[in-house]
gemmi code that builds the backbone of each chain (N, CA, C; Angstrom):
import gemmi

chains = {
    "A": [
        ("MET", (-100.411, -43.134, 36.930), (-101.399, -42.270, 37.330), (-102.409, -42.152, 36.202)),
        ("SER", (-103.792, -42.208, 36.607), (-104.908, -42.022, 35.694), (-105.234, -40.625, 35.453)),
        ("SER", (-105.642, -40.384, 34.239), (-106.071, -38.987, 33.863), (-107.436, -38.589, 34.373)),
        ("PRO", (-107.676, -37.314, 34.683), (-109.016, -37.036, 35.218), (-109.968, -37.313, 34.030)),
        ("SER", (-111.244, -37.806, 34.499), (-112.164, -38.060, 33.420), (-112.926, -36.831, 33.037)),
        ("LEU", (-112.971, -36.520, 31.729), (-113.671, -35.379, 31.146), (-114.688, -35.880, 30.337)),
        ("TYR", (-115.066, -37.247, 30.254), (-115.918, -37.614, 29.166), (-117.441, -37.368, 29.644)),
        ("HIS", (-117.866, -37.678, 30.881), (-119.236, -37.572, 31.209), (-119.493, -36.153, 31.560)),
        ("GLN", (-120.052, -35.304, 30.716), (-120.315, -33.850, 30.961), (-121.724, -33.583, 31.035)),
        ("SER", (-122.050, -32.447, 31.786), (-123.334, -32.051, 31.829), (-123.685, -31.337, 30.531)),
        ("ASP", (-125.075, -31.122, 30.413), (-125.470, -30.423, 29.182), (-125.088, -28.900, 29.154)),
        ("THR", (-125.052, -28.357, 30.279), (-124.458, -27.000, 30.353), (-123.105, -26.897, 30.002)),
        ("ARG", (-122.288, -27.777, 30.427), (-120.880, -27.877, 30.018), (-120.625, -28.061, 28.545)),
        ("ILE", (-121.473, -28.982, 27.956), (-121.481, -29.198, 26.531), (-121.727, -27.976, 25.674)),
        ("GLN", (-122.825, -27.267, 26.191), (-123.306, -26.069, 25.499), (-122.140, -25.040, 25.600)),
        ("SER", (-121.673, -24.997, 26.750), (-120.542, -23.881, 26.988), (-119.366, -24.204, 25.940)),
        ("GLU", (-118.970, -25.539, 25.864), (-118.017, -25.912, 24.984), (-118.376, -25.496, 23.502)),
        ("LEU", (-119.627, -25.788, 23.127), (-119.960, -25.472, 21.726), (-119.844, -23.963, 21.444)),
        ("ARG", (-120.121, -23.127, 22.405), (-119.978, -21.709, 22.164), (-118.487, -21.312, 21.985)),
        ("ILE", (-117.633, -22.005, 22.622), (-116.224, -21.740, 22.442), (-115.750, -22.166, 21.156)),
        ("ILE", (-116.308, -23.405, 20.740), (-115.995, -24.029, 19.385), (-116.426, -23.029, 18.363)),
        ("GLU", (-117.629, -22.504, 18.433), (-118.127, -21.579, 17.402), (-117.280, -20.300, 17.328)),
        ("LYS", (-116.968, -19.803, 18.530), (-115.979, -18.588, 18.617), (-114.575, -18.949, 18.000)),
        ("SER", (-114.175, -20.107, 18.177), (-112.874, -20.471, 17.773), (-112.886, -20.668, 16.222)),
        ("LYS", (-113.988, -20.904, 15.638), (-114.062, -21.091, 14.179), (-113.704, -19.729, 13.596)),
        ("LYS", (-114.166, -18.546, 14.335), (-113.888, -17.154, 13.802), (-112.443, -16.688, 14.262)),
        ("ASN", (-112.156, -17.010, 15.420), (-110.878, -16.448, 15.965), (-110.111, -17.752, 16.676)),
        ("PRO", (-109.072, -18.224, 16.337), (-108.378, -19.445, 16.899), (-107.994, -19.156, 18.376)),
        ("ASN", (-107.790, -17.855, 18.721), (-107.360, -17.480, 20.160), (-108.436, -17.908, 21.227)),
        ("HIS", (-109.707, -17.995, 20.790), (-110.746, -18.392, 21.644), (-110.676, -19.859, 22.049)),
        ("PHE", (-109.814, -20.586, 21.325), (-109.678, -21.982, 21.617), (-108.908, -22.319, 22.864)),
        ("ALA", (-108.248, -21.330, 23.482), (-107.372, -21.508, 24.656), (-108.094, -22.358, 25.780)),
        ("PRO", (-109.400, -22.037, 26.170), (-109.938, -22.752, 27.338), (-110.045, -24.242, 27.006)),
        ("LEU", (-110.433, -24.625, 25.743), (-110.473, -26.017, 25.340), (-109.038, -26.715, 25.396)),
        ("TYR", (-108.064, -25.889, 25.043), (-106.721, -26.476, 24.991), (-106.351, -26.671, 26.492)),
        ("LYS", (-106.589, -25.712, 27.324), (-106.341, -26.060, 28.758), (-107.018, -27.174, 29.308)),
        ("GLN", (-108.136, -27.342, 29.006), (-109.087, -28.420, 29.546), (-108.645, -29.778, 29.138)),
        ("TYR", (-108.208, -29.977, 27.883), (-108.083, -31.333, 27.384), (-106.619, -31.657, 27.205)),
        ("HIS", (-105.636, -30.666, 27.401), (-104.287, -30.940, 27.177), (-103.712, -32.170, 27.901)),
        ("GLU", (-104.038, -32.248, 29.314), (-103.498, -33.374, 30.119), (-104.044, -34.767, 29.680)),
        ("ASN", (-105.431, -34.709, 29.360), (-105.903, -36.057, 28.974), (-105.376, -36.522, 27.582)),
        ("ILE", (-105.204, -35.586, 26.704), (-104.621, -36.059, 25.314), (-103.232, -36.459, 25.565)),
        ("PHE", (-102.429, -35.644, 26.476), (-101.100, -35.899, 26.592), (-100.844, -37.319, 27.219)),
        ("ARG", (-101.703, -37.733, 28.189), (-101.679, -39.094, 28.901), (-102.059, -40.086, 27.934)),
        ("TYR", (-102.994, -39.872, 27.058), (-103.449, -40.903, 26.019), (-102.136, -41.113, 25.185)),
        ("ILE", (-101.469, -40.125, 24.692), (-100.301, -40.261, 23.836), (-99.040, -40.900, 24.504)),
        ("MET", (-98.896, -40.299, 25.824), (-97.769, -40.753, 26.538), (-97.842, -42.357, 26.854)),
        ("LYS", (-99.001, -42.855, 26.948), (-99.112, -44.266, 27.295), (-98.724, -45.113, 25.977)),
        ("ARG", (-98.709, -44.443, 24.963), (-98.437, -45.234, 23.659), (-97.037, -44.889, 23.071)),
        ("VAL", (-96.343, -44.051, 23.545), (-94.912, -43.774, 22.969), (-93.996, -43.917, 24.040)),
        ("ASP", (-92.803, -44.128, 23.768), (-91.637, -44.417, 24.776), (-91.009, -43.117, 25.232)),
        ("ASP", (-91.113, -42.064, 24.578), (-90.336, -40.817, 24.790), (-91.264, -39.619, 25.182)),
        ("VAL", (-91.091, -39.070, 26.424), (-91.919, -38.017, 26.943), (-91.909, -36.840, 26.087)),
        ("GLU", (-90.730, -36.423, 25.555), (-90.590, -35.276, 24.561), (-91.465, -35.475, 23.361)),
        ("ALA", (-91.440, -36.725, 22.778), (-92.120, -37.032, 21.603), (-93.704, -36.879, 21.907)),
        ("ALA", (-93.983, -37.312, 23.183), (-95.456, -37.140, 23.548), (-95.882, -35.655, 23.599)),
        ("TYR", (-95.145, -34.848, 24.107), (-95.442, -33.469, 24.173), (-95.588, -32.830, 22.842)),
        ("ASP", (-94.612, -33.236, 21.880), (-94.627, -32.676, 20.452), (-95.950, -33.312, 19.775)),
        ("ILE", (-96.361, -34.576, 19.938), (-97.399, -35.078, 19.340), (-98.781, -34.495, 19.814)),
        ("THR", (-98.768, -34.264, 21.225), (-99.866, -33.480, 21.863), (-100.051, -32.140, 21.141)),
        ("SER", (-98.908, -31.390, 21.050), (-99.165, -30.063, 20.422), (-99.566, -30.130, 19.013)),
        ("ASN", (-99.248, -31.234, 18.364), (-99.678, -31.353, 16.862), (-101.058, -31.621, 16.881)),
        ("VAL", (-101.661, -32.443, 17.862), (-103.005, -32.767, 17.892), (-103.942, -31.425, 17.964)),
        ("PHE", (-103.482, -30.573, 18.843), (-104.236, -29.245, 18.994), (-104.075, -28.531, 17.684)),
        ("VAL", (-102.937, -28.446, 17.138), (-102.863, -27.616, 15.915), (-103.720, -28.108, 14.749)),
        ("LYS", (-103.788, -29.532, 14.643), (-104.702, -30.111, 13.695), (-106.237, -30.048, 14.046)),
        ("ALA", (-106.463, -30.012, 15.290), (-107.777, -29.640, 15.858), (-108.204, -28.230, 15.387)),
        ("LEU", (-107.370, -27.290, 15.601), (-107.621, -25.870, 15.161), (-107.828, -25.726, 13.665)),
        ("THR", (-106.859, -26.375, 12.872), (-106.964, -26.351, 11.441), (-108.306, -26.824, 10.957)),
        ("ASN", (-108.857, -27.950, 11.635), (-110.123, -28.526, 11.243), (-111.343, -28.116, 11.992)),
        ("ILE", (-111.196, -27.144, 12.930), (-112.343, -26.909, 13.741), (-113.567, -26.428, 12.980)),
        ("HIS", (-113.338, -25.813, 11.761), (-114.494, -25.428, 11.007), (-115.418, -26.666, 10.614)),
        ("LYS", (-114.760, -27.842, 10.605), (-115.515, -29.075, 10.180), (-116.295, -29.669, 11.338)),
        ("TYR", (-116.027, -29.212, 12.555), (-116.700, -29.907, 13.602), (-117.994, -29.453, 13.878)),
        ("GLU", (-118.869, -30.466, 13.975), (-120.321, -30.189, 14.165), (-120.673, -31.146, 15.313)),
        ("PHE", (-121.504, -30.665, 16.235), (-121.932, -31.521, 17.349), (-123.083, -32.448, 16.871)),
        ("ARG", (-122.719, -33.681, 16.874), (-123.807, -34.702, 16.482), (-123.864, -35.733, 17.568)),
        ("GLY", (-123.814, -35.277, 18.793), (-123.931, -36.166, 19.970), (-122.650, -36.714, 20.446)),
        ("VAL", (-121.548, -36.636, 19.667), (-120.269, -37.178, 20.027), (-119.541, -36.003, 20.776)),
        ("PRO", (-119.159, -36.168, 21.952), (-118.507, -35.036, 22.645), (-117.138, -34.644, 22.001)),
        ("PHE", (-116.873, -33.473, 22.222), (-115.634, -32.843, 21.601), (-114.371, -33.644, 22.063)),
        ("SER", (-114.413, -34.131, 23.211), (-113.208, -34.832, 23.700), (-112.940, -36.117, 22.725)),
        ("SER", (-114.103, -36.706, 22.360), (-113.948, -38.018, 21.476), (-113.286, -37.589, 20.139)),
        ("TRP", (-113.738, -36.409, 19.633), (-113.244, -35.869, 18.443), (-111.726, -35.548, 18.470)),
        ("LEU", (-111.316, -35.085, 19.655), (-109.889, -34.821, 19.958), (-109.099, -36.109, 19.950)),
        ("PHE", (-109.666, -37.144, 20.668), (-109.100, -38.515, 20.720), (-108.959, -39.155, 19.325)),
        ("ARG", (-109.895, -38.911, 18.548), (-109.712, -39.359, 17.082), (-108.406, -38.775, 16.419)),
        ("ILE", (-108.348, -37.472, 16.611), (-107.283, -36.772, 15.919), (-106.024, -37.204, 16.555)),
        ("ALA", (-105.966, -37.446, 17.969), (-104.866, -37.957, 18.648), (-104.394, -39.320, 18.115)),
        ("LYS", (-105.311, -40.049, 17.888), (-105.014, -41.486, 17.307), (-104.414, -41.325, 15.917)),
        ("SER", (-104.962, -40.554, 15.120), (-104.357, -40.378, 13.883), (-103.040, -39.759, 13.768)),
        ("GLU", (-102.819, -38.784, 14.685), (-101.387, -38.166, 14.761), (-100.381, -39.066, 15.349)),
        ("LEU", (-100.867, -39.975, 16.216), (-99.971, -40.956, 16.921), (-99.504, -41.996, 15.829)),
        ("TYR", (-100.465, -42.492, 15.014), (-99.952, -43.469, 14.042), (-99.158, -42.779, 12.957)),
        ("GLN", (-99.461, -41.538, 12.642), (-98.579, -40.771, 11.724), (-97.069, -40.773, 12.265)),
        ("SER", (-97.089, -40.422, 13.528), (-95.640, -40.324, 14.104), (-94.975, -41.675, 14.256)),
        ("PHE", (-95.696, -42.809, 14.129), (-95.029, -44.097, 14.070), (-94.622, -44.396, 12.642)),
        ("ARG", (-95.411, -43.958, 11.714), (-95.041, -44.144, 10.239), (-93.821, -43.210, 9.951)),
        ("ASP", (-93.708, -42.076, 10.554), (-92.561, -41.027, 10.304), (-91.420, -41.571, 11.162)),
        ("LYS", (-91.524, -42.495, 11.933), (-90.414, -43.068, 13.024), (-90.070, -41.907, 13.886)),
        ("LYS", (-90.981, -41.082, 14.177), (-90.658, -40.004, 15.304), (-90.993, -40.532, 16.736)),
        ("ALA", (-91.705, -41.648, 16.767), (-92.009, -42.209, 18.086), (-92.097, -43.783, 17.847)),
        ("ARG", (-91.872, -44.437, 19.043), (-91.951, -45.979, 18.856), (-93.112, -46.385, 19.698)),
        ("ARG", (-93.952, -47.313, 19.007), (-95.097, -47.858, 19.624), (-94.807, -48.566, 21.016)),
        ("THR", (-95.414, -48.128, 21.966), (-95.166, -48.478, 23.324), (-96.559, -49.059, 23.920)),
        ("VAL", (-96.547, -49.880, 24.859), (-97.719, -50.309, 25.644), (-97.370, -50.102, 27.091)),
        ("SER", (-98.052, -49.204, 27.764), (-97.782, -48.960, 29.229), (-98.782, -49.639, 30.095)),
        ("ILE", (-98.353, -50.383, 30.939), (-99.257, -51.162, 31.808), (-98.901, -50.950, 33.294)),
        ("ASP", (-99.817, -50.903, 34.131), (-99.506, -50.995, 35.629), (-99.939, -52.226, 36.332)),
        ("LYS", (-99.369, -52.460, 37.373), (-99.646, -53.680, 38.162), (-101.139, -53.909, 38.469)),
        ("VAL", (-101.741, -52.842, 39.073), (-103.108, -53.038, 39.420), (-104.048, -53.366, 38.362)),
        ("ILE", (-103.877, -52.754, 37.157), (-104.696, -52.906, 36.062), (-104.374, -54.351, 35.409)),
        ("ILE", (-103.109, -54.745, 35.438), (-102.783, -56.029, 34.873), (-103.529, -57.130, 35.805)),
        ("ALA", (-103.645, -56.877, 37.107), (-104.189, -57.956, 38.036), (-105.669, -58.108, 37.674)),
        ("ASP", (-106.307, -57.011, 37.285), (-107.649, -57.124, 36.831), (-107.838, -57.897, 35.521)),
        ("LEU", (-106.916, -57.716, 34.546), (-106.927, -58.540, 33.404), (-106.708, -59.986, 33.642)),
        ("PHE", (-105.911, -60.215, 34.632), (-105.772, -61.741, 35.006), (-107.028, -62.392, 35.667)),
        ("GLU", (-107.790, -61.436, 36.291), (-109.092, -61.981, 36.800), (-109.936, -62.391, 35.657)),
        ("ASP", (-109.946, -61.613, 34.627), (-110.690, -61.979, 33.360), (-110.184, -63.290, 32.804)),
        ("PHE", (-108.810, -63.597, 33.013), (-108.275, -64.679, 32.417), (-108.454, -65.961, 33.433)),
        ("GLU", (-108.996, -65.635, 34.551), (-109.298, -66.580, 35.654), (-107.871, -67.135, 36.161)),
        ("GLU", (-106.948, -66.335, 36.204), (-105.620, -66.754, 36.724), (-105.106, -65.768, 37.578)),
        ("SER", (-104.225, -66.179, 38.637), (-103.770, -65.231, 39.505), (-102.522, -64.627, 38.834)),
        ("PHE", (-102.112, -63.484, 39.373), (-100.952, -62.713, 38.940), (-99.599, -63.234, 39.310)),
        ("ASN", (-98.671, -63.485, 38.533), (-97.340, -63.763, 39.015), (-96.246, -63.399, 37.972)),
        ("GLU", (-95.060, -63.272, 38.308), (-94.038, -62.863, 37.437), (-93.943, -63.468, 36.103)),
        ("GLU", (-94.023, -64.874, 36.204), (-93.967, -65.691, 34.967), (-95.097, -65.352, 34.050)),
        ("ARG", (-96.286, -65.195, 34.581), (-97.463, -64.896, 33.909), (-97.503, -63.518, 33.293)),
        ("LYS", (-96.841, -62.636, 34.033), (-96.747, -61.298, 33.500), (-95.904, -61.256, 32.193)),
        ("GLU", (-94.820, -61.947, 32.296), (-93.867, -62.045, 31.064), (-94.555, -62.588, 29.898)),
        ("LYS", (-95.412, -63.681, 30.233), (-96.251, -64.384, 29.110), (-97.217, -63.411, 28.493)),
        ("LEU", (-97.852, -62.575, 29.310), (-98.818, -61.657, 28.917), (-98.228, -60.488, 28.047)),
        ("MET", (-97.045, -60.022, 28.623), (-96.300, -59.026, 27.739), (-95.926, -59.537, 26.440)),
        ("GLU", (-95.543, -60.805, 26.328), (-95.188, -61.325, 25.060), (-96.471, -61.426, 24.203)),
        ("ALA", (-97.579, -61.766, 24.781), (-98.836, -61.852, 24.085), (-99.111, -60.430, 23.495)),
        ("LEU", (-98.958, -59.456, 24.415), (-99.295, -58.087, 23.812), (-98.382, -57.589, 22.791)),
        ("ARG", (-97.310, -58.112, 22.650), (-96.359, -57.889, 21.548), (-96.820, -58.377, 20.148)),
        ("LEU", (-97.449, -59.533, 20.313), (-97.895, -60.341, 19.209), (-99.298, -60.051, 18.565)),
        ("ILE", (-100.187, -59.641, 19.522), (-101.507, -59.352, 18.864), (-101.531, -58.283, 17.853)),
        ("ASN", (-102.617, -58.228, 17.039), (-102.748, -57.159, 16.011), (-102.969, -55.767, 16.662)),
        ("GLU", (-102.555, -54.771, 15.978), (-102.729, -53.384, 16.361), (-104.205, -52.968, 16.894)),
        ("LYS", (-105.217, -53.484, 16.043), (-106.587, -53.139, 16.293), (-107.064, -53.744, 17.616)),
        ("ASP", (-106.725, -54.944, 17.889), (-106.967, -55.783, 19.121), (-106.316, -54.892, 20.222)),
        ("LEU", (-105.042, -54.589, 20.062), (-104.352, -53.981, 21.083), (-104.857, -52.628, 21.549)),
        ("ALA", (-105.249, -51.910, 20.531), (-105.856, -50.593, 20.727), (-107.177, -50.721, 21.672)),
        ("LEU", (-107.912, -51.769, 21.256), (-109.104, -51.919, 22.013), (-108.906, -52.237, 23.551)),
        ("ILE", (-107.915, -53.209, 23.774), (-107.540, -53.721, 25.003), (-106.966, -52.513, 25.873)),
        ("GLU", (-106.192, -51.645, 25.241), (-105.607, -50.487, 25.989), (-106.781, -49.596, 26.503)),
        ("LEU", (-107.804, -49.264, 25.530), (-108.897, -48.416, 25.928), (-109.715, -48.920, 26.969)),
        ("ARG", (-110.013, -50.194, 26.889), (-110.922, -50.827, 27.862), (-110.237, -51.204, 29.117)),
        ("TYR", (-109.186, -51.952, 29.007), (-108.664, -52.580, 30.200), (-107.541, -51.656, 30.916)),
        ("PHE", (-106.714, -51.016, 29.958), (-105.558, -50.317, 30.698), (-106.043, -48.882, 30.922)),
        ("GLU", (-107.153, -48.313, 30.364), (-107.553, -46.931, 30.569), (-109.001, -46.856, 31.194)),
        ("ARG", (-109.565, -48.105, 31.144), (-110.878, -48.290, 31.806), (-111.984, -47.246, 31.267)),
        ("ARG", (-112.024, -47.181, 29.927), (-112.879, -46.322, 29.195), (-114.269, -47.101, 29.117)),
        ("SER", (-115.354, -46.407, 29.062), (-116.743, -47.077, 28.789), (-116.789, -47.414, 27.314)),
        ("TYR", (-117.719, -48.453, 27.066), (-117.812, -48.776, 25.663), (-118.463, -47.712, 24.799)),
        ("ARG", (-119.224, -46.864, 25.402), (-119.710, -45.732, 24.695), (-118.596, -44.853, 24.144)),
        ("GLU", (-117.659, -44.494, 24.982), (-116.482, -43.732, 24.736), (-115.660, -44.333, 23.634)),
        ("ILE", (-115.341, -45.615, 23.857), (-114.579, -46.415, 22.954), (-115.149, -46.392, 21.522)),
        ("GLY", (-116.530, -46.550, 21.509), (-117.165, -46.457, 20.251), (-116.961, -45.188, 19.594)),
        ("GLU", (-117.063, -44.070, 20.352), (-116.970, -42.746, 19.761), (-115.465, -42.488, 19.246)),
        ("ILE", (-114.564, -42.983, 19.967), (-113.165, -42.826, 19.527), (-112.912, -43.713, 18.333)),
        ("ILE", (-113.334, -44.835, 18.223), (-113.105, -45.679, 17.049), (-114.116, -45.620, 15.954)),
        ("SER", (-115.220, -44.667, 16.069), (-116.183, -44.514, 15.188), (-117.063, -45.667, 14.921)),
        ("VAL", (-117.451, -46.439, 16.026), (-118.535, -47.575, 15.890), (-119.565, -47.326, 16.908)),
        ("THR", (-120.606, -48.021, 16.992), (-121.609, -48.039, 17.914), (-121.013, -48.612, 19.304)),
        ("GLU", (-121.774, -48.144, 20.427), (-121.459, -48.612, 21.757), (-121.479, -50.172, 21.688)),
        ("ASN", (-122.555, -50.783, 21.155), (-122.685, -52.242, 21.027), (-121.519, -52.918, 20.302)),
        ("ASN", (-121.256, -52.266, 19.184), (-120.198, -52.797, 18.365), (-118.770, -52.782, 19.031)),
        ("ALA", (-118.717, -51.709, 19.864), (-117.406, -51.438, 20.477), (-117.270, -52.673, 21.579)),
        ("LYS", (-118.426, -52.955, 22.252), (-118.386, -54.044, 23.206), (-118.067, -55.424, 22.561)),
        ("VAL", (-118.692, -55.741, 21.447), (-118.474, -56.901, 20.763), (-116.954, -57.069, 20.288)),
        ("LYS", (-116.459, -55.974, 19.692), (-115.164, -55.869, 19.158), (-114.057, -56.088, 20.374)),
        ("THR", (-114.354, -55.486, 21.392), (-113.467, -55.630, 22.595), (-113.510, -56.947, 23.153)),
        ("PHE", (-114.677, -57.573, 23.107), (-114.725, -58.896, 23.717), (-113.824, -59.970, 22.727)),
        ("ARG", (-114.116, -59.721, 21.525), (-113.453, -60.507, 20.489), (-111.779, -60.329, 20.547)),
        ("ALA", (-111.565, -59.143, 20.793), (-110.136, -58.735, 20.957), (-109.514, -59.394, 22.248)),
        ("LEU", (-110.225, -59.534, 23.264), (-109.744, -60.108, 24.451), (-109.698, -61.635, 24.336)),
        ("GLN", (-110.688, -62.251, 23.559), (-110.552, -63.737, 23.161), (-109.316, -64.022, 22.527)),
        ("ARG", (-109.038, -63.131, 21.458), (-107.729, -63.402, 20.683), (-106.491, -63.273, 21.569)),
        ("LEU", (-106.570, -62.240, 22.481), (-105.382, -62.085, 23.405), (-105.172, -63.362, 24.189)),
        ("LYS", (-106.305, -63.869, 24.711), (-106.265, -65.049, 25.517), (-105.659, -66.278, 24.750)),
        ("LYS", (-106.007, -66.293, 23.559), (-105.627, -67.431, 22.582), (-104.104, -67.337, 22.534)),
        ("VAL", (-103.627, -66.135, 22.273), (-102.161, -65.892, 22.001), (-101.466, -66.286, 23.319)),
        ("TYR", (-101.965, -65.708, 24.461), (-101.471, -65.957, 25.731), (-101.353, -67.510, 26.072)),
        ("ASN", (-102.380, -68.156, 25.755), (-102.302, -69.652, 26.149), (-101.573, -70.447, 25.174)),
        ("LYS", (-101.042, -69.990, 24.019), (-100.337, -70.900, 23.138), (-99.108, -71.361, 23.767)),
    ],
    "B": [
        ("MET", (-90.966, -53.661, 16.448), (-91.442, -54.409, 17.651), (-91.919, -53.430, 18.764)),
        ("ARG", (-92.967, -53.759, 19.297), (-93.590, -52.956, 20.386), (-92.713, -53.025, 21.659)),
        ("LYS", (-92.734, -51.794, 22.280), (-92.000, -51.920, 23.588), (-93.103, -51.897, 24.672)),
        ("ILE", (-93.060, -52.798, 25.640), (-93.951, -52.920, 26.633), (-93.295, -52.407, 28.031)),
        ("LEU", (-93.834, -51.309, 28.591), (-93.370, -50.707, 29.877), (-94.282, -51.064, 30.918)),
        ("PHE", (-93.774, -51.666, 32.019), (-94.500, -52.042, 33.182), (-94.359, -51.049, 34.368)),
        ("ASN", (-95.333, -50.565, 34.990), (-95.342, -49.557, 36.119), (-94.331, -48.398, 35.737)),
        ("ARG", (-94.742, -47.805, 34.724), (-93.909, -46.739, 34.199), (-94.209, -45.411, 34.978)),
        ("ASP", (-93.207, -44.622, 35.245), (-93.516, -43.396, 35.811), (-93.956, -42.331, 34.904)),
        ("GLU", (-95.206, -41.664, 35.172), (-95.589, -40.621, 34.318), (-95.539, -39.283, 34.889)),
        ("PRO", (-95.307, -38.204, 34.099), (-95.269, -36.926, 34.883), (-96.469, -36.507, 35.631)),
        ("GLU", (-96.247, -35.778, 36.661), (-97.436, -35.340, 37.464), (-98.193, -34.322, 36.700)),
        ("ALA", (-99.460, -34.021, 37.193), (-100.344, -33.080, 36.552), (-99.830, -31.736, 36.413)),
        ("HIS", (-99.021, -31.296, 37.567), (-98.521, -29.986, 37.450), (-97.351, -29.691, 36.504)),
        ("GLU", (-96.746, -30.834, 36.358), (-95.538, -30.901, 35.321), (-96.130, -30.739, 33.865)),
        ("ILE", (-97.229, -31.460, 33.693), (-97.869, -31.433, 32.313), (-98.440, -30.017, 32.154)),
        ("ARG", (-99.055, -29.457, 33.139), (-99.598, -28.087, 33.056), (-98.503, -27.142, 32.646)),
        ("LYS", (-97.329, -27.347, 33.210), (-96.187, -26.484, 33.011), (-95.771, -26.422, 31.577)),
        ("ARG", (-96.067, -27.598, 30.768), (-95.627, -27.684, 29.517), (-96.639, -27.217, 28.458)),
        ("GLN", (-97.794, -26.814, 29.040), (-98.752, -26.200, 28.104), (-98.311, -24.945, 27.352)),
        ("ASP", (-98.384, -24.955, 26.144), (-98.031, -23.772, 25.298), (-98.964, -23.347, 24.155)),
        ("PHE", (-99.988, -22.724, 24.563), (-101.054, -22.451, 23.562), (-100.460, -21.517, 22.468)),
        ("ASP", (-99.528, -20.611, 22.926), (-98.889, -19.719, 21.854), (-98.198, -20.490, 20.741)),
        ("LEU", (-97.597, -21.531, 21.144), (-96.873, -22.493, 20.126), (-97.951, -23.161, 19.314)),
        ("VAL", (-99.026, -23.424, 19.821), (-100.201, -24.162, 18.983), (-100.508, -23.163, 17.935)),
        ("ILE", (-100.889, -21.922, 18.466), (-101.302, -20.767, 17.508), (-100.279, -20.619, 16.377)),
        ("LYS", (-98.946, -20.556, 16.816), (-97.956, -20.185, 15.833), (-97.816, -21.287, 14.813)),
        ("LYS", (-97.935, -22.682, 15.216), (-97.823, -23.772, 14.278), (-99.125, -23.698, 13.324)),
        ("TYR", (-100.195, -23.370, 13.940), (-101.521, -23.259, 13.207), (-101.429, -22.301, 12.098)),
        ("GLN", (-100.794, -21.093, 12.419), (-100.565, -19.984, 11.522), (-99.770, -20.271, 10.380)),
        ("GLU", (-98.599, -21.031, 10.822), (-97.551, -21.542, 9.903), (-98.319, -22.427, 8.850)),
        ("ARG", (-99.043, -23.279, 9.379), (-99.738, -24.253, 8.571), (-100.745, -23.657, 7.598)),
        ("LYS", (-101.473, -22.654, 8.018), (-102.367, -21.921, 7.241), (-101.672, -21.076, 6.158)),
        ("ASP", (-100.682, -20.491, 6.605), (-99.856, -19.655, 5.576), (-99.265, -20.512, 4.406)),
        ("TYR", (-98.892, -21.686, 4.887), (-98.324, -22.643, 3.964), (-99.310, -22.949, 2.812)),
        ("TRP", (-100.504, -23.309, 3.195), (-101.546, -23.648, 2.219), (-101.947, -22.418, 1.371)),
        ("LYS", (-101.880, -21.333, 2.012), (-102.141, -20.090, 1.192), (-101.071, -19.579, 0.323)),
        ("ASN", (-99.901, -19.962, 0.558), (-98.802, -19.456, -0.124), (-98.938, -19.707, -1.718)),
        ("PRO", (-98.861, -18.733, -2.552), (-98.934, -18.982, -4.014), (-97.976, -19.877, -4.610)),
        ("TRP", (-96.718, -19.902, -4.049), (-95.630, -20.799, -4.553), (-96.054, -22.153, -4.251)),
        ("PHE", (-96.860, -22.595, -3.334), (-97.249, -23.928, -3.185), (-98.187, -24.422, -4.342)),
        ("TYR", (-99.145, -23.521, -4.683), (-100.008, -23.894, -5.817), (-99.237, -23.800, -7.206)),
        ("GLY", (-98.235, -22.762, -7.205), (-97.524, -22.529, -8.405), (-96.633, -23.866, -8.667)),
        ("SER", (-96.103, -24.418, -7.547), (-95.284, -25.687, -7.767), (-96.147, -26.759, -8.188)),
        ("ILE", (-97.382, -26.859, -7.508), (-98.237, -27.958, -7.952), (-98.722, -27.843, -9.385)),
        ("GLY", (-98.988, -26.554, -9.857), (-99.411, -26.263, -11.141), (-98.286, -26.749, -12.199)),
        ("LEU", (-97.014, -26.405, -11.871), (-95.885, -26.639, -12.716), (-95.703, -28.164, -12.757)),
        ("ALA", (-95.829, -28.855, -11.627), (-95.611, -30.251, -11.660), (-96.645, -30.951, -12.537)),
        ("SER", (-97.995, -30.428, -12.467), (-99.049, -31.044, -13.236), (-98.826, -30.723, -14.717)),
        ("LEU", (-98.276, -29.515, -15.012), (-98.044, -29.276, -16.483), (-96.916, -30.138, -17.012)),
        ("ILE", (-95.818, -30.437, -16.196), (-94.737, -31.287, -16.766), (-95.201, -32.634, -16.780)),
        ("SER", (-96.063, -33.109, -15.783), (-96.530, -34.521, -15.966), (-97.411, -34.580, -17.236)),
        ("SER", (-98.305, -33.575, -17.522), (-99.228, -33.730, -18.650), (-98.471, -33.758, -19.908)),
        ("LEU", (-97.424, -32.813, -19.982), (-96.491, -32.681, -21.302), (-95.771, -34.065, -21.470)),
        ("PHE", (-95.380, -34.683, -20.395), (-94.683, -35.935, -20.397), (-95.610, -37.132, -20.923)),
        ("LEU", (-96.782, -37.132, -20.321), (-97.738, -38.098, -20.767), (-98.161, -37.885, -22.210)),
        ("MET", (-98.358, -36.692, -22.699), (-98.694, -36.405, -24.088), (-97.628, -36.823, -25.081)),
        ("SER", (-96.291, -36.791, -24.464), (-95.273, -37.147, -25.441), (-95.032, -38.619, -25.701)),
        ("LEU", (-95.745, -39.400, -24.777), (-95.679, -40.906, -24.904), (-96.394, -41.435, -26.058)),
    ],
}
model = gemmi.Model(1)
for chain_id, residues in chains.items():
    chain = gemmi.Chain(chain_id)
    for i, (resn, *xyz) in enumerate(residues, 1):
        res = gemmi.Residue()
        res.name, res.seqid = resn, gemmi.SeqId(i, " ")
        for name, pos in zip(("N", "CA", "C"), xyz):
            atom = gemmi.Atom()
            atom.name, atom.element = name, gemmi.Element(name[0])
            atom.pos, atom.b_iso = gemmi.Position(*pos), 0.0
            res.add_atom(atom)
        chain.add_residue(res)
    model.add_chain(chain)
structure = gemmi.Structure()
structure.add_model(model)
structure.setup_entities()
């Protein structure tokens, strides 16, 4: 199941979020609407990358604790609040792998994998699926993270750029190179 | 080694909503804040720094 998109927001919504953020800096209880709004998206982002549902709930909770702890540092500079949360989610996720509280997992579904095979100019079958799964085990973490964001979660290059702290164009180039490297490992 | 899961079942939106617990987030946030504010925390850092300095000076 794909998570509801909260990335493309109207100016009114962004302004309303900023007001909540400013209030939350003074009183953390004001953060509740943002927690309710983004909880599912952050949970799904984490869930796709860990093998245990309970660990995913725990990490999600920690993401919001960390967001609240650092909310005083948040300033709107054109990057949506959701991207700031995803950066924290990414950092909490890798911390949980280092602490061995969760195991790095890649979640893929049949429809999305078929799209990836179109890019590979090959049709989907069981043998090729196994080959791709092996390639996904072997590529480096940075390439995998880009492939997950772009191909498995269908995020825009702009959003990917904001999550990994690079420009939209740079995100596009990096993702293209990551896909080339995946193809190379796949074809070995 | 990475685990690859194909066509995995994910919780439904209503199940995820049921697990929302903002009170727990506030509780953990408060604990974290209190931890940094705790004078024992800075006391132990100060003591550790003092011991390290004395050790280095004795070399």
